[in-house]
LUMLO-107551 format. One record per residue: residue number from 1; x, y, z of N, C-alpha, C in turn; residue in three letters. Coordinates in Angstrom, 2 decimals, always signed. Layout:
N
SITE num     n.X     n.Y     n.Z    ca.X    ca.Y    ca.Z     c.X     c.Y     c.Z residu
SITE NUM       X       Y       Z       X       Y       Z       X       Y       Z    ALA
...
END
This chain:
248
SITE num     n.X     n.Y     n.Z    ca.X    ca.Y    ca.Z     c.X     c.Y     c.Z residu
SITE   1 +111.74   -0.41 +315.58 +112.80   -0.82 +314.63 +113.72   -1.80 +315.32    UNK
SITE   2 +114.07   -2.73 +314.56 +115.01   -3.87 +315.02 +116.37   -3.28 +315.29    UNK
SITE   3 +116.88   -3.78 +316.43 +118.32   -3.45 +316.71 +118.98   -4.74 +317.11    UNK
SITE   4 +120.26   -5.04 +316.59 +120.91   -6.23 +316.92 +121.39   -6.21 +318.36    UNK
SITE   5 +121.83   -7.41 +318.87 +122.22   -7.54 +320.24 +123.45   -6.59 +320.49    UNK
SITE   6 +123.41   -5.73 +321.43 +124.51   -4.78 +321.77 +125.80   -5.51 +322.06    UNK
SITE   7 +126.84   -4.77 +321.85 +128.20   -5.30 +322.17 +128.31   -5.72 +323.64    UNK
SITE   8 +127.71   -4.97 +324.54 +127.84   -5.23 +325.96 +127.02   -6.40 +326.43    UNK
SITE   9 +126.06   -6.93 +325.53 +125.28   -8.07 +325.86 +126.25   -9.34 +325.94    UNK
SITE  10 +125.64  -10.39 +326.46 +126.35  -11.61 +326.56 +126.88  -12.09 +325.19    UNK
SITE  11 +128.14  -12.48 +325.09 +128.69  -12.97 +323.79 +128.01  -14.25 +323.48    UNK
SITE  12 +127.63  -14.98 +324.52 +126.94  -16.28 +324.27 +125.62  -16.08 +323.65    UNK
SITE  13 +124.86  -15.07 +323.92 +123.58  -14.72 +323.37 +123.79  -14.26 +321.88    UNK
SITE  14 +124.79  -13.48 +321.67 +125.06  -13.00 +320.28 +125.49  -14.21 +319.37    UNK
SITE  15 +126.33  -15.13 +319.91 +126.73  -16.25 +319.15 +125.54  -17.12 +318.85    UNK
SITE  16 +124.65  -17.23 +319.80 +123.44  -18.03 +319.58 +122.62  -17.48 +318.42    UNK
SITE  17 +122.48  -16.11 +318.51 +121.69  -15.46 +317.44 +122.35  -15.55 +316.07    UNK
SITE  18 +123.67  -15.52 +316.10 +124.46  -15.68 +314.86 +124.32  -17.06 +314.26    UNK
SITE  19 +124.36  -18.08 +315.22 +124.21  -19.42 +314.70 +122.71  -19.70 +314.15    UNK
SITE  20 +121.76  -19.09 +314.72 +120.46  -19.18 +314.18 +120.30  -18.45 +312.81    UNK
SITE  21 +120.92  -17.32 +312.71 +120.93  -16.56 +311.46 +121.57  -17.43 +310.39    UNK
SITE  22 +122.71  -18.06 +310.73 +123.44  -18.89 +309.77 +122.52  -20.04 +309.28    UNK
SITE  23 +121.87  -20.69 +310.19 +121.04  -21.87 +309.81 +119.90  -21.39 +308.97    UNK
SITE  24 +119.35  -20.27 +309.23 +118.20  -19.81 +308.42 +118.67  -19.38 +307.06    UNK
SITE  25 +119.78  -18.73 +307.01 +120.33  -18.23 +305.73 +120.62  -19.40 +304.83    UNK
SITE  26 +121.09  -20.48 +305.36 +121.33  -21.72 +304.56 +120.13  -22.55 +304.20    UNK
SITE  27 +118.98  -22.22 +304.83 +117.80  -22.90 +304.56 +117.45  -22.78 +303.09    UNK
SITE  28 +116.81  -23.94 +302.55 +116.48  -23.93 +301.09 +115.38  -22.86 +300.82    UNK
SITE  29 +115.61  -22.16 +299.60 +114.62  -21.33 +299.12 +114.69  -19.90 +299.72    UNK
SITE  30 +114.28  -18.89 +298.96 +114.44  -17.56 +299.37 +113.14  -16.91 +299.95    UNK
SITE  31 +112.10  -17.79 +300.15 +110.81  -17.22 +300.48 +110.80  -16.47 +301.80    UNK
SITE  32 +111.67  -16.80 +302.77 +111.67  -16.09 +304.03 +112.81  -15.19 +304.23    UNK
SITE  33 +113.34  -14.67 +303.04 +114.55  -13.81 +303.29 +114.21  -12.50 +303.87    UNK
SITE  34 +113.03  -11.92 +303.68 +112.67  -10.66 +304.40 +112.66  -10.89 +305.83    UNK
SITE  35 +112.00  -11.96 +306.33 +111.94  -12.32 +307.79 +113.37  -12.50 +308.37    UNK
SITE  36 +114.19  -13.17 +307.59 +115.49  -13.48 +308.17 +116.33  -12.19 +308.26    UNK
SITE  37 +116.05  -11.22 +307.38 +116.90  -10.03 +307.53 +116.69   -9.36 +308.80    UNK
SITE  38 +115.56   -9.51 +309.48 +115.38   -8.92 +310.79 +116.21   -9.40 +311.94    UNK
SITE  39 +116.94  -10.56 +311.58 +117.75  -11.11 +312.61 +119.12  -10.35 +312.70    UNK
SITE  40 +119.41   -9.54 +311.69 +120.74   -9.03 +311.70 +120.64   -7.47 +311.64    UNK
SITE  41 +121.12   -6.83 +310.58 +121.31   -5.32 +310.59 +120.48   -4.56 +309.68    UNK
SITE  42 +120.42   -4.77 +308.50 +119.73   -3.96 +307.51 +118.21   -4.16 +307.50    UNK
SITE  43 +117.41   -3.18 +307.30 +116.00   -3.26 +307.14 +115.64   -3.93 +305.86    UNK
SITE  44 +114.53   -4.73 +305.77 +114.15   -5.27 +304.45 +113.95   -4.12 +303.42    UNK
SITE  45 +114.39   -4.41 +302.17 +114.30   -3.32 +301.15 +115.26   -2.21 +301.15    UNK
SITE  46 +116.26   -2.35 +302.10 +117.24   -1.23 +302.30 +118.13   -1.21 +300.99    UNK
SITE  47 +118.34   -2.24 +300.37 +119.18   -2.27 +299.14 +118.42   -2.99 +297.99    UNK
SITE  48 +118.33   -2.22 +296.90 +117.71   -2.79 +295.68 +118.85   -3.44 +294.85    UNK
SITE  49 +119.21   -4.63 +295.26 +120.40   -5.24 +294.68 +120.17   -5.58 +293.23    UNK
SITE  50 +118.99   -6.06 +292.93 +118.64   -6.36 +291.55 +118.92   -5.17 +290.55    UNK
SITE  51 +118.61   -3.98 +290.96 +118.78   -2.81 +290.22 +120.28   -2.62 +290.13    UNK
SITE  52 +121.09   -2.89 +291.14 +122.47   -2.62 +291.22 +123.29   -3.53 +290.23    UNK
SITE  53 +122.94   -4.87 +290.33 +123.72   -5.79 +289.61 +123.17   -6.15 +288.19    UNK
SITE  54 +121.90   -5.94 +288.07 +121.32   -6.28 +286.72 +121.11   -7.73 +286.47    UNK
SITE  55 +121.15   -8.27 +285.28 +120.92   -9.58 +284.96 +122.07  -10.13 +284.13    UNK
SITE  56 +122.36  -11.40 +284.15 +123.47  -11.94 +283.40 +123.11  -12.01 +281.83    UNK
SITE  57 +124.10  -12.22 +281.00 +123.78  -12.37 +279.59 +122.93  -13.49 +279.27    UNK
SITE  58 +122.10  -13.42 +278.33 +121.19  -14.49 +278.02 +121.93  -15.72 +277.50    UNK
SITE  59 +121.36  -16.88 +277.82 +122.06  -18.15 +277.65 +122.76  -18.36 +276.23    UNK
SITE  60 +122.08  -18.02 +275.21 +122.75  -18.33 +273.90 +123.20  -17.08 +273.21    UNK
SITE  61 +123.40  -15.98 +273.92 +123.86  -14.71 +273.41 +125.36  -14.69 +273.06    UNK
SITE  62 +125.76  -13.76 +272.16 +127.21  -13.64 +271.92 +128.00  -13.35 +273.13    UNK
SITE  63 +127.43  -12.55 +274.06 +128.16  -12.27 +275.27 +128.39  -13.49 +276.08    UNK
SITE  64 +127.40  -14.38 +276.25 +127.53  -15.57 +276.95 +128.53  -16.46 +276.34    UNK
SITE  65 +128.55  -16.64 +275.00 +129.62  -17.47 +274.35 +131.05  -17.01 +274.60    UNK
SITE  66 +131.19  -15.57 +274.51 +132.46  -15.04 +274.76 +132.96  -15.30 +276.21    UNK
SITE  67 +132.05  -15.22 +277.16 +132.41  -15.51 +278.57 +132.76  -16.96 +278.70    UNK
SITE  68 +132.00  -17.81 +278.10 +132.27  -19.20 +278.19 +133.63  -19.50 +277.62    UNK
SITE  69 +133.97  -18.95 +276.51 +135.30  -19.25 +275.84 +136.39  -18.72 +276.73    UNK
SITE  70 +136.15  -17.62 +277.35 +137.27  -17.13 +278.25 +137.55  -18.14 +279.43    UNK
SITE  71 +136.40  -18.61 +280.04 +136.60  -19.49 +281.17 +137.27  -20.86 +280.67    UNK
SITE  72 +136.80  -21.35 +279.46 +137.40  -22.47 +278.94 +138.89  -22.31 +278.82    UNK
SITE  73 +139.37  -21.25 +278.21 +140.78  -21.02 +277.96 +141.55  -20.93 +279.32    UNK
SITE  74 +140.88  -20.25 +280.31 +141.59  -20.15 +281.57 +141.73  -21.45 +282.25    UNK
SITE  75 +140.73  -22.31 +282.20 +140.82  -23.57 +282.84 +141.85  -24.55 +282.08    UNK
SITE  76 +141.90  -24.39 +280.78 +142.79  -25.18 +280.04 +144.27  -24.81 +280.32    UNK
SITE  77 +144.47  -23.46 +280.62 +145.86  -23.00 +280.83 +146.29  -22.95 +282.25    UNK
SITE  78 +145.44  -23.33 +283.21 +145.79  -23.29 +284.61 +146.98  -24.21 +284.98    UNK
SITE  79 +147.78  -23.74 +285.72 +149.02  -24.53 +286.26 +148.60  -25.24 +287.41    UNK
SITE  80 +149.34  -26.27 +287.88 +149.05  -27.00 +289.10 +149.03  -26.03 +290.27    UNK
SITE  81 +149.99  -25.10 +290.28 +150.12  -24.20 +291.42 +148.93  -23.30 +291.49    UNK
SITE  82 +148.51  -22.78 +290.38 +147.28  -21.83 +290.42 +146.00  -22.64 +290.79    UNK
SITE  83 +145.92  -23.84 +290.30 +144.82  -24.73 +290.63 +144.82  -24.91 +292.21    UNK
SITE  84 +145.91  -25.22 +292.77 +146.02  -25.47 +294.29 +145.54  -24.17 +294.97    UNK
SITE  85 +145.92  -23.01 +294.54 +145.55  -21.82 +295.23 +144.01  -21.56 +295.08    UNK
SITE  86 +143.50  -21.85 +293.86 +142.07  -21.72 +293.60 +141.22  -22.59 +294.46    UNK
SITE  87 +141.75  -23.89 +294.61 +141.05  -24.86 +295.51 +141.01  -24.32 +296.96    UNK
SITE  88 +142.09  -23.79 +297.45 +142.17  -23.19 +298.75 +141.23  -22.06 +298.85    UNK
SITE  89 +141.03  -21.35 +297.82 +140.14  -20.17 +297.84 +138.70  -20.43 +297.82    UNK
SITE  90 +138.38  -21.79 +297.68 +136.99  -22.20 +297.85 +136.51  -21.96 +299.24    UNK
SITE  91 +137.35  -21.86 +300.25 +137.00  -21.54 +301.64 +136.61  -20.04 +301.66    UNK
SITE  92 +135.33  -19.81 +301.90 +134.75  -18.41 +301.80 +134.74  -17.86 +303.25    UNK
SITE  93 +136.00  -17.60 +303.73 +136.21  -17.15 +305.12 +137.13  -15.97 +305.08    UNK
SITE  94 +137.04  -15.19 +306.20 +137.95  -14.07 +306.30 +139.37  -14.43 +306.48    UNK
SITE  95 +139.56  -15.57 +307.16 +140.90  -16.08 +307.39 +141.59  -16.43 +306.07    UNK
SITE  96 +140.85  -17.13 +305.18 +141.38  -17.53 +303.90 +141.65  -16.30 +302.94    UNK
SITE  97 +140.68  -15.37 +303.01 +140.88  -14.13 +302.15 +142.09  -13.47 +302.53    UNK
SITE  98 +142.37  -13.32 +303.84 +143.61  -12.58 +304.24 +144.76  -13.37 +304.02    UNK
SITE  99 +144.70  -14.71 +304.28 +145.89  -15.59 +304.03 +146.45  -15.54 +302.63    UNK
SITE 100 +145.52  -15.42 +301.69 +145.89  -15.33 +300.23 +146.57  -14.01 +299.86    UNK
SITE 101 +146.43  -13.07 +300.75 +147.11  -11.71 +300.61 +148.31  -11.52 +301.46    UNK
SITE 102 +148.67  -12.62 +302.21 +149.84  -12.59 +303.07 +149.62  -11.62 +304.19    UNK
SITE 103 +148.39  -11.42 +304.61 +148.11  -10.49 +305.70 +147.75  -11.31 +306.94    UNK
SITE 104 +148.50  -11.20 +307.99 +148.26  -11.98 +309.22 +146.79  -11.67 +309.81    UNK
SITE 105 +146.23  -12.74 +310.41 +144.94  -12.52 +310.96 +144.82  -13.41 +312.24    UNK
SITE 106 +144.81  -12.81 +313.41 +144.77  -13.50 +314.67 +143.32  -13.52 +315.10    UNK
SITE 107 +142.44  -14.21 +314.34 +141.02  -14.26 +314.57 +140.65  -15.01 +315.85    UNK
SITE 108 +141.42  -16.02 +316.08 +141.14  -16.88 +317.29 +141.35  -16.00 +318.61    UNK
SITE 109 +142.22  -15.01 +318.53 +142.46  -14.14 +319.66 +141.57  -12.92 +319.83    UNK
SITE 110 +140.77  -12.70 +318.65 +139.94  -11.50 +318.72 +138.58  -11.95 +318.26    UNK
SITE 111 +137.78  -12.54 +319.19 +136.55  -13.06 +318.84 +135.50  -12.14 +318.43    UNK
SITE 112 +135.50  -10.82 +318.96 +134.49   -9.82 +318.60 +134.72   -9.41 +317.14    UNK
SITE 113 +135.95   -9.41 +316.65 +136.19   -9.10 +315.25 +135.62  -10.20 +314.38    UNK
SITE 114 +136.02  -11.43 +314.73 +135.54  -12.60 +313.95 +133.96  -12.59 +313.89    UNK
SITE 115 +133.34  -12.35 +314.94 +131.90  -12.37 +314.94 +131.27  -11.33 +314.11    UNK
SITE 116 +131.83  -10.05 +314.15 +131.38   -8.94 +313.38 +131.42   -9.13 +311.94    UNK
SITE 117 +132.60   -9.67 +311.43 +132.72   -9.95 +310.07 +131.92  -11.17 +309.58    UNK
SITE 118 +131.75  -12.09 +310.47 +130.80  -13.21 +310.09 +129.36  -12.67 +309.96    UNK
SITE 119 +129.02  -11.81 +310.87 +127.60  -11.36 +310.77 +127.42  -10.54 +309.45    UNK
SITE 120 +128.43   -9.73 +309.04 +128.35   -8.95 +307.87 +128.27   -9.90 +306.62    UNK
SITE 121 +128.99  -10.99 +306.67 +128.98  -12.01 +305.59 +127.53  -12.61 +305.47    UNK
SITE 122 +127.03  -12.97 +306.64 +125.65  -13.58 +306.59 +124.70  -12.58 +306.10    UNK
SITE 123 +124.72  -11.31 +306.48 +123.81  -10.26 +305.96 +124.00  -10.21 +304.47    UNK
SITE 124 +125.18  -10.26 +303.90 +125.37  -10.27 +302.51 +124.59  -11.47 +301.86    UNK
SITE 125 +124.85  -12.67 +302.50 +124.15  -13.84 +301.94 +122.66  -13.71 +301.88    UNK
SITE 126 +122.13  -13.04 +302.86 +120.65  -12.91 +302.95 +120.19  -12.01 +301.78    UNK
SITE 127 +120.86  -10.86 +301.60 +120.56   -9.95 +300.52 +120.72  -10.60 +299.13    UNK
SITE 128 +121.73  -11.45 +298.97 +122.05  -12.06 +297.65 +120.85  -12.98 +297.29    UNK
SITE 129 +120.19  -13.59 +298.36 +119.08  -14.48 +298.07 +117.98  -13.77 +297.23    UNK
SITE 130 +117.75  -12.56 +297.47 +116.74  -11.76 +296.67 +117.01  -11.67 +295.21    UNK
SITE 131 +118.33  -11.66 +294.86 +118.71  -11.63 +293.44 +118.79  -13.04 +292.83    UNK
SITE 132 +119.33  -13.96 +293.58 +119.49  -15.21 +293.02 +118.17  -15.92 +292.62    UNK
SITE 133 +117.07  -15.57 +293.29 +115.77  -16.16 +292.94 +115.30  -15.59 +291.56    UNK
SITE 134 +115.94  -14.51 +291.02 +115.53  -14.00 +289.75 +116.39  -14.59 +288.67    UNK
SITE 135 +117.44  -15.34 +288.97 +118.36  -15.85 +287.93 +118.46  -17.35 +288.15    UNK
SITE 136 +118.83  -18.00 +287.01 +119.17  -19.40 +287.04 +120.29  -19.72 +286.06    UNK
SITE 137 +121.30  -19.04 +286.17 +122.38  -19.12 +285.20 +123.23  -20.42 +285.54    UNK
SITE 138 +123.45  -21.20 +284.48 +124.16  -22.43 +284.59 +125.63  -22.09 +284.79    UNK
SITE 139 +126.32  -22.86 +285.68 +127.77  -22.62 +285.93 +128.60  -23.08 +284.64    UNK
SITE 140 +129.67  -22.59 +284.46 +130.44  -22.93 +283.20 +130.67  -24.49 +283.06    UNK
SITE 141 +130.98  -25.14 +284.16 +131.28  -26.55 +284.08 +130.17  -27.44 +283.76    UNK
SITE 142 +128.88  -26.86 +283.80 +127.76  -27.66 +283.57 +127.20  -27.39 +282.10    UNK
SITE 143 +127.87  -26.53 +281.37 +127.42  -26.14 +280.03 +128.24  -26.89 +278.97    UNK
SITE 144 +127.52  -27.51 +277.97 +128.24  -28.13 +276.93 +128.29  -27.21 +275.75    UNK
SITE 145 +129.48  -26.83 +275.20 +129.60  -26.01 +274.10 +130.81  -26.51 +273.22    UNK
SITE 146 +130.51  -27.65 +272.57 +131.56  -28.43 +271.80 +132.47  -29.13 +272.74    UNK
SITE 147 +133.00  -28.46 +273.73 +133.93  -29.02 +274.71 +133.39  -28.62 +276.04    UNK
SITE 148 +133.73  -29.32 +277.10 +133.34  -28.97 +278.45 +134.49  -28.26 +279.24    UNK
SITE 149 +134.10  -27.34 +280.17 +134.98  -26.84 +281.15 +135.32  -27.82 +282.10    UNK
SITE 150 +136.57  -28.10 +282.37 +136.95  -29.05 +283.54 +137.04  -28.36 +284.75    UNK
SITE 151 +136.20  -28.56 +285.80 +136.23  -27.88 +287.05 +137.42  -28.35 +287.92    UNK
SITE 152 +137.77  -27.61 +288.92 +138.83  -28.12 +289.89 +138.29  -29.31 +290.63    UNK
SITE 153 +139.24  -30.21 +290.99 +138.84  -31.33 +291.75 +138.25  -30.95 +293.16    UNK
SITE 154 +137.39  -31.78 +293.57 +136.69  -31.53 +294.91 +135.30  -31.08 +294.78    UNK
SITE 155 +134.80  -30.50 +295.76 +133.38  -30.15 +295.79 +133.03  -29.05 +294.66    UNK
SITE 156 +131.88  -29.21 +294.07 +131.41  -28.40 +292.97 +130.11  -27.65 +293.48    UNK
SITE 157 +130.12  -26.32 +293.38 +129.05  -25.53 +293.90 +127.81  -25.78 +293.09    UNK
SITE 158 +126.65  -25.61 +293.77 +125.46  -25.82 +293.17 +124.71  -24.46 +293.03    UNK
SITE 159 +123.54  -24.45 +292.45 +122.75  -23.21 +292.32 +123.22  -22.31 +291.15    UNK
SITE 160 +122.47  -21.20 +291.09 +122.84  -20.17 +290.07 +124.21  -19.67 +290.13    UNK
SITE 161 +124.83  -19.40 +289.00 +126.19  -18.89 +288.94 +126.26  -17.37 +289.10    UNK
SITE 162 +125.08  -16.68 +289.12 +124.96  -15.24 +289.09 +124.23  -14.74 +290.33    UNK
SITE 163 +124.70  -13.83 +291.11 +126.04  -13.24 +291.09 +127.02  -14.17 +291.86    UNK
SITE 164 +128.33  -13.96 +291.78 +129.30  -14.82 +292.52 +129.41  -14.45 +293.94    UNK
SITE 165 +129.02  -15.44 +294.76 +129.04  -15.16 +296.26 +130.48  -14.98 +296.74    UNK
SITE 166 +131.43  -15.67 +296.18 +132.84  -15.50 +296.67 +133.28  -14.03 +296.34    UNK
SITE 167 +133.00  -13.49 +295.10 +133.39  -12.21 +294.72 +132.73  -11.22 +295.61    UNK
SITE 168 +131.43  -11.47 +295.94 +130.67  -10.54 +296.79 +131.32  -10.50 +298.20    UNK
SITE 169 +131.72  -11.67 +298.67 +132.25  -11.71 +300.03 +133.66  -11.02 +300.05    UNK
SITE 170 +134.45  -11.24 +298.93 +135.75  -10.57 +298.95 +135.56   -9.00 +298.92    UNK
SITE 171 +134.61   -8.55 +298.14 +134.38   -7.08 +298.03 +133.92   -6.57 +299.45    UNK
SITE 172 +133.07   -7.28 +300.01 +132.57   -6.91 +301.31 +133.71   -6.80 +302.29    UNK
SITE 173 +134.60   -7.78 +302.40 +135.70   -7.80 +303.26 +136.63   -6.54 +303.00    UNK
SITE 174 +136.92   -6.35 +301.70 +137.88   -5.28 +301.34 +137.31   -3.94 +301.75    UNK
SITE 175 +136.06   -3.70 +301.57 +135.41   -2.37 +301.93 +135.49   -2.20 +303.40    UNK
SITE 176 +135.12   -3.20 +304.18 +135.19   -3.02 +305.65 +136.59   -2.92 +306.13    UNK
SITE 177 +137.44   -3.85 +305.74 +138.75   -3.73 +306.25 +139.59   -2.59 +305.84    UNK
SITE 178 +139.28   -1.97 +304.57 +139.94   -0.90 +304.22 +139.52   +0.42 +305.03    UNK
SITE 179 +138.28   +0.37 +305.57 +137.84   +1.47 +306.40 +138.64   +1.37 +307.67    UNK
SITE 180 +138.80   +0.19 +308.21 +139.58   +0.01 +309.54 +141.02   +0.18 +309.32    UNK
SITE 181 +141.57   -0.27 +308.19 +143.00   -0.19 +307.97 +143.24   +0.21 +306.57    UNK
SITE 182 +143.12   +1.63 +306.34 +143.31   +2.11 +304.98 +144.70   +1.83 +304.32    UNK
SITE 183 +145.69   +1.67 +305.22 +147.01   +1.39 +304.64 +147.05   +0.01 +303.98    UNK
SITE 184 +146.11   -0.85 +304.15 +146.10   -2.04 +303.51 +145.17   -2.23 +302.30    UNK
SITE 185 +144.56   -0.94 +301.85 +143.59   -0.93 +300.87 +144.11   -1.49 +299.50    UNK
SITE 186 +145.33   -1.21 +299.13 +145.85   -1.65 +297.77 +146.03   -3.09 +297.82    UNK
SITE 187 +146.43   -3.77 +298.90 +146.71   -5.16 +298.96 +145.32   -5.87 +299.00    UNK
SITE 188 +144.36   -5.28 +299.72 +143.11   -5.85 +299.79 +142.38   -5.92 +298.38    UNK
SITE 189 +142.47   -4.73 +297.62 +141.95   -4.78 +296.34 +142.51   -5.79 +295.36    UNK
SITE 190 +143.83   -5.90 +295.53 +144.51   -7.00 +294.60 +144.08   -8.38 +295.05    UNK
SITE 191 +143.81   -8.58 +296.30 +143.28   -9.85 +296.76 +141.83  -10.08 +296.28    UNK
SITE 192 +141.06   -9.02 +296.21 +139.67   -9.20 +295.64 +139.82   -9.77 +294.21    UNK
SITE 193 +140.72   -9.25 +293.38 +140.88   -9.71 +292.07 +141.33  -11.18 +292.01    UNK
SITE 194 +142.29  -11.45 +292.86 +142.85  -12.90 +292.84 +141.72  -13.75 +293.30    UNK
SITE 195 +141.03  -13.46 +294.35 +139.98  -14.38 +294.88 +138.95  -14.60 +293.83    UNK
SITE 196 +138.54  -13.58 +293.10 +137.62  -13.74 +292.05 +138.10  -14.56 +290.90    UNK
SITE 197 +139.35  -14.33 +290.54 +139.99  -15.07 +289.44 +140.04  -16.61 +289.75    UNK
SITE 198 +140.14  -16.96 +290.95 +140.16  -18.36 +291.35 +138.90  -19.02 +290.93    UNK
SITE 199 +137.73  -18.26 +291.00 +136.46  -18.84 +290.45 +136.48  -19.12 +289.04    UNK
SITE 200 +137.17  -18.31 +288.28 +137.32  -18.57 +286.78 +138.24  -19.73 +286.60    UNK
SITE 201 +139.35  -19.83 +287.31 +140.36  -20.87 +287.23 +139.70  -22.24 +287.45    UNK
SITE 202 +138.75  -22.30 +288.37 +138.08  -23.50 +288.71 +136.81  -23.87 +287.81    UNK
SITE 203 +136.52  -22.85 +286.92 +135.31  -23.10 +286.05 +134.01  -22.96 +286.78    UNK
SITE 204 +133.95  -22.25 +287.89 +132.78  -22.07 +288.70 +131.89  -20.97 +288.29    UNK
SITE 205 +132.53  -19.93 +287.61 +131.86  -18.59 +287.38 +132.30  -18.05 +286.10    UNK
SITE 206 +131.54  -17.06 +285.63 +131.83  -16.26 +284.52 +132.32  -14.90 +285.00    UNK
SITE 207 +132.94  -14.13 +284.02 +133.48  -12.83 +284.44 +132.35  -11.90 +284.93    UNK
SITE 208 +131.18  -11.86 +284.26 +130.13  -11.01 +284.67 +129.50  -11.44 +286.04    UNK
SITE 209 +129.66  -12.68 +286.43 +129.25  -13.16 +287.74 +130.14  -12.49 +288.85    UNK
SITE 210 +131.41  -12.35 +288.51 +132.31  -11.71 +289.38 +132.00  -10.18 +289.61    UNK
SITE 211 +131.75   -9.60 +288.45 +131.47   -8.10 +288.40 +130.18   -7.85 +289.23    UNK
SITE 212 +129.17   -8.68 +289.02 +127.97   -8.51 +289.80 +128.15   -8.77 +291.25    UNK
SITE 213 +128.93   -9.78 +291.65 +129.16  -10.06 +292.97 +130.01   -8.92 +293.64    UNK
SITE 214 +130.94   -8.32 +292.94 +131.70   -7.24 +293.58 +130.79   -6.06 +293.83    UNK
SITE 215 +129.94   -5.76 +292.92 +128.99   -4.65 +293.12 +128.11   -4.94 +294.39    UNK
SITE 216 +127.68   -6.10 +294.49 +126.77   -6.57 +295.53 +127.49   -6.46 +296.90    UNK
SITE 217 +128.76   -6.97 +297.01 +129.48   -6.94 +298.14 +129.75   -5.48 +298.74    UNK
SITE 218 +130.12   -4.67 +297.77 +130.37   -3.16 +298.09 +129.17   -2.45 +298.50    UNK
SITE 219 +128.01   -2.78 +297.76 +126.77   -2.09 +298.22 +126.37   -2.54 +299.58    UNK
SITE 220 +126.46   -3.71 +299.92 +126.08   -4.21 +301.35 +127.01   -3.62 +302.34    UNK
SITE 221 +128.40   -3.55 +302.02 +129.33   -3.00 +303.01 +129.07   -1.56 +303.27    UNK
SITE 222 +128.71   -0.81 +302.19 +128.48   +0.57 +302.40 +127.17   +0.86 +303.08    UNK
SITE 223 +126.22   +0.00 +302.88 +124.94   +0.18 +303.61 +125.09   -0.22 +305.06    UNK
SITE 224 +125.88   -1.22 +305.38 +126.28   -1.55 +306.80 +126.94   -0.40 +307.44    UNK
SITE 225 +128.01   +0.15 +306.81 +128.70   +1.22 +307.46 +127.83   +2.54 +307.60    UNK
SITE 226 +126.77   +2.61 +306.83 +125.85   +3.75 +307.01 +124.79   +3.48 +308.08    UNK
SITE 227 +124.67   +2.24 +308.43 +123.71   +1.95 +309.55 +124.26   +2.31 +310.88    UNK
SITE 228 +123.56   +3.02 +311.69 +124.07   +3.60 +312.92 +124.46   +2.47 +313.83    UNK
SITE 229 +123.68   +1.42 +314.01 +124.02   +0.40 +314.99 +125.19   -0.44 +314.60    UNK
SITE 230 +125.32   -0.81 +313.35 +126.46   -1.53 +312.81 +127.69   -0.70 +312.98    UNK
SITE 231 +127.53   +0.59 +312.57 +128.81   +1.45 +312.56 +129.28   +1.61 +314.03    UNK
SITE 232 +128.30   +1.60 +314.92 +128.81   +1.76 +316.35 +129.63   +0.48 +316.73    UNK
SITE 233 +129.15   -0.73 +316.37 +129.88   -1.94 +316.65 +131.22   -1.97 +315.83    UNK
SITE 234 +131.13   -1.48 +314.65 +132.34   -1.44 +313.86 +133.41   -0.56 +314.46    UNK
SITE 235 +132.99   +0.67 +314.83 +133.92   +1.58 +315.38 +134.53   +1.16 +316.74    UNK
SITE 236 +133.69   +0.43 +317.53 +134.13   -0.15 +318.77 +135.15   -1.17 +318.58    UNK
SITE 237 +135.14   -1.93 +317.51 +136.05   -2.97 +317.28 +137.14   -2.57 +316.38    UNK
SITE 238 +137.30   -1.38 +315.95 +138.23   -0.94 +314.98 +139.66   -1.20 +315.55    UNK
SITE 239 +139.97   -0.75 +316.74 +141.27   -0.93 +317.37 +141.62   -2.49 +317.44    UNK
SITE 240 +140.57   -3.25 +317.86 +140.87   -4.69 +317.92 +141.06   -5.30 +316.57    UNK
SITE 241 +140.37   -4.77 +315.55 +140.55   -5.26 +314.19 +141.99   -5.00 +313.70    UNK
SITE 242 +142.52   -3.86 +314.02 +143.82   -3.49 +313.60 +144.87   -4.46 +314.29    UNK
SITE 243 +144.58   -4.72 +315.68 +145.47   -5.70 +316.29 +145.44   -7.04 +315.70    UNK
SITE 244 +144.20   -7.49 +315.34 +144.08   -8.77 +314.69 +144.79   -8.88 +313.40    UNK
SITE 245 +144.97   -7.75 +312.66 +145.72   -7.66 +311.42 +147.22   -7.39 +311.72    UNK
SITE 246 +147.63   -7.33 +312.86 +149.05   -7.07 +313.16 +149.47   -5.66 +312.98    UNK
SITE 247 +148.47   -4.78 +313.21 +148.71   -3.33 +312.99 +148.52   -2.65 +314.38    UNK
SITE 248 +148.99   -1.39 +314.48 +148.84   -0.59 +315.68 +147.83   +0.49 +315.52    UNK
END
């Protein structure tokens, strides 16, 4: 059975493995997803994410139209201030997630914490590949329905809209961080909602994309916490995580 690089091993070796995992995760196509999973924590097939998140509404269904109209209204009514925050939320990082909740994060001073959460995020991305190859949902700003959704300025995401990777990442962070710092749970859950709402504000996702991403992120977080090797690393860094968040 595969086991990740232990905490006591060289940080340089673990960083090298993490860099390799990142490069493979970003490679085009999902064909090698099962092989890539072996680089990190969960065993292939550990999570049946397709069964957990289901499928998005059909393209021309009433549900799809309602979701499109919701995103259209949100984008039409967005204020410059909310747009600015939504653009900042395009950064899919732990630092940005916490910054938006006004929670301090001294990630540069706590490298082990930063690496652990980055590994968890990459693991999530690998698992999401298995679902995304089953869907090809167009993003709201690419759909013409009498009028177009105007996306936020800047980079526009590509690929399927379902499930939402940002929503999945936010839910993953919230589940893990709430386990290490339960006193922050309420603020973290509010941040999950705001982070997901930013994807609607920018016209990048539908509401059901966010719901599916939320389910995916929480499922992966719970599977990681149930994995003996990951949980050992997580527990070893718990005190350091709290310090990084400005807690005792």
